[in-house]
C-alpha positions in Angstrom: -92.7 -7.6 -115.6 -90.2 -5.0 -116.7 -89.4 -5.1 -120.4 -86.8 -3.2 -122.4 -87.9 -3.0 -126.1 -85.1 -2.3 -128.5 -85.3 -1.7 -132.3 -83.5 0.4 -134.8 -84.0 4.2 -134.5 -81.4 5.9 -136.6 -81.7 3.4 -139.4 -85.5 4.0 -139.7 -85.6 7.8 -139.6 -86.9 9.7 -142.6 -85.3 13.0 -143.9 -87.1 14.9 -141.1 -85.5 12.7 -138.5 -88.8 11.0 -137.5 -89.2 7.2 -137.4 -90.9 6.0 -140.5 -94.7 5.6 -140.0 -94.8 1.8 -140.6 -92.1 1.1 -138.0 -93.6 3.6 -135.6 -97.0 1.9 -135.8 -95.3 -1.6 -135.4 -93.5 -0.4 -132.2 -96.6 1.2 -130.8 -98.6 -2.0 -131.5 -96.1 -4.1 -129.6 -95.8 -1.7 -126.7 -99.6 -1.4 -126.3 -99.9 -5.2 -126.4 -97.3 -5.5 -123.7 -98.8 -2.8 -121.5 -102.3 -4.3 -121.8 -100.8 -7.3 -120.0 -99.6 -5.0 -117.2 -95.9 -4.9 -118.2 -93.8 -1.9 -117.7 -92.0 -1.1 -121.0 -88.8 0.9 -121.4 -88.5 2.2 -125.0 -86.1 4.7 -126.5 -88.6 5.2 -129.3 -91.2 6.5 -126.8 -88.7 8.4 -124.7 -87.3 10.2 -127.8 -90.8 10.7 -129.2 -90.0 8.5 -132.3 -87.2 10.8 -133.4 -88.8 14.1 -132.6 -86.5 14.9 -129.6 -83.6 12.5 -130.2 -81.2 15.3 -130.8 -81.9 16.8 -127.4 -80.2 13.7 -125.8 -76.4 13.4 -125.8 -74.8 10.1 -126.9 -73.7 9.5 -123.3 -77.2 10.2 -122.0 -78.7 7.7 -124.4 -76.1 5.1 -123.5 -76.5 5.6 -119.7 -80.3 5.5 -119.9 -80.4 2.4 -122.0 -77.8 0.6 -119.8 -79.9 1.6 -116.7 -83.0 0.2 -118.4 -81.1 -3.0 -119.2 -80.1 -3.5 -115.6 -83.7 -2.9 -114.4 -85.5 -5.0 -116.9 -86.5 -8.7 -116.6 -86.6 -9.3 -120.4 -85.0 -7.6 -123.4 -87.0 -7.7 -126.6 -85.1 -6.9 -129.8 -87.2 -6.1 -132.9 -85.6 -6.3 -136.4 -88.2 -4.9 -138.8 -88.0 -5.0 -142.6 -87.5 -2.0 -144.9 -89.6 -1.0 -147.9 -87.6 -3.4 -150.0 -88.4 -6.3 -147.6 -84.8 -6.5 -146.3 -84.2 -6.8 -142.5 -83.0 -3.5 -140.9 -79.9 -4.0 -138.8 -79.0 -1.9 -135.9 -75.6 -1.5 -134.1 -77.4 -0.2 -131.1 -79.8 -3.1 -130.8 -76.8 -5.5 -131.2 -75.0 -3.7 -128.3 -78.1 -4.1 -126.2 -78.2 -7.8 -127.0 -74.6 -8.0 -125.7 -75.6 -6.3 -122.5 -78.6 -8.5 -122.1 -76.5 -11.6 -122.6 -73.8 -10.5 -120.2 -76.5 -9.6 -117.6 -78.2 -12.9 -118.0 -81.5 -11.4 -119.1 -84.3 -13.2 -120.8 -84.1 -12.3 -124.5 -86.8 -12.3 -127.2 -85.9 -11.8 -130.8 -88.6 -10.7 -133.1 -87.8 -10.9 -136.8 -89.2 -12.1 -140.1 -88.2 -15.8 -140.0 -87.9 -15.9 -143.8 -85.0 -13.4 -143.3 -83.1 -15.3 -140.6 -79.9 -15.5 -142.7 -79.8 -11.7 -142.7 -79.1 -11.8 -138.9 -75.4 -12.0 -138.0 -74.0 -15.4 -137.0 -73.4 -14.0 -133.5 -77.1 -13.0 -133.1 -78.3 -16.3 -134.6 -75.9 -18.2 -132.2 -77.0 -16.4 -129.0 -79.4 -19.3 -128.2 -76.3 -21.4 -127.5 -75.2 -19.1 -124.6 -78.2 -17.1 -123.5 -81.9 -17.4 -122.6 -83.3 -16.6 -126.1 -86.7 -17.1 -127.6 -87.5 -16.2 -131.2 -90.8 -15.1 -132.6 -91.7 -14.4 -136.2 -92.5 -10.7 -136.8 -95.3 -11.7 -139.1 -97.0 -13.7 -136.4 -96.6 -10.8 -133.9 -98.2 -8.4 -136.4 -101.1 -10.8 -137.0 -101.6 -11.5 -133.4 -99.5 -9.7 -130.8 -100.7 -12.1 -128.1 -98.2 -14.6 -129.6 -95.6 -12.3 -128.1 -97.2 -12.2 -124.6 -97.7 -16.0 -124.6 -94.0 -16.4 -125.2 -92.9 -14.2 -122.3 
């Protein structure tokens, strides 16, 4: 299966432009779990080396690449991590990708802390009414990533 994994990048970069270590390890854990099940995973985090080479890509390059991945994937997974203050991190880019996935009739999996559901926008929470959406608690995925692969 081809999976496009989306999650915040700009919102989770530290002062050096690198993705915060806790978010990086979470994304790596999810990707490794998906790849162990023989899935092909498209990830801007990996492509941009977790912020190390993000600036070498133009805005248009990133948009075209991500839209290409969206067209090629079977499933789009959107991850909404929590910050150090335990607040959900929002991402305009992830929300754009959710719009693309909905329009292109892709399977969608939302991964977020269920106790923070009200921090998602009403449009994201309402996607289940118009698209193929499954939701998984981020805490469950981090305890046992196979809960994610069982959902796919």
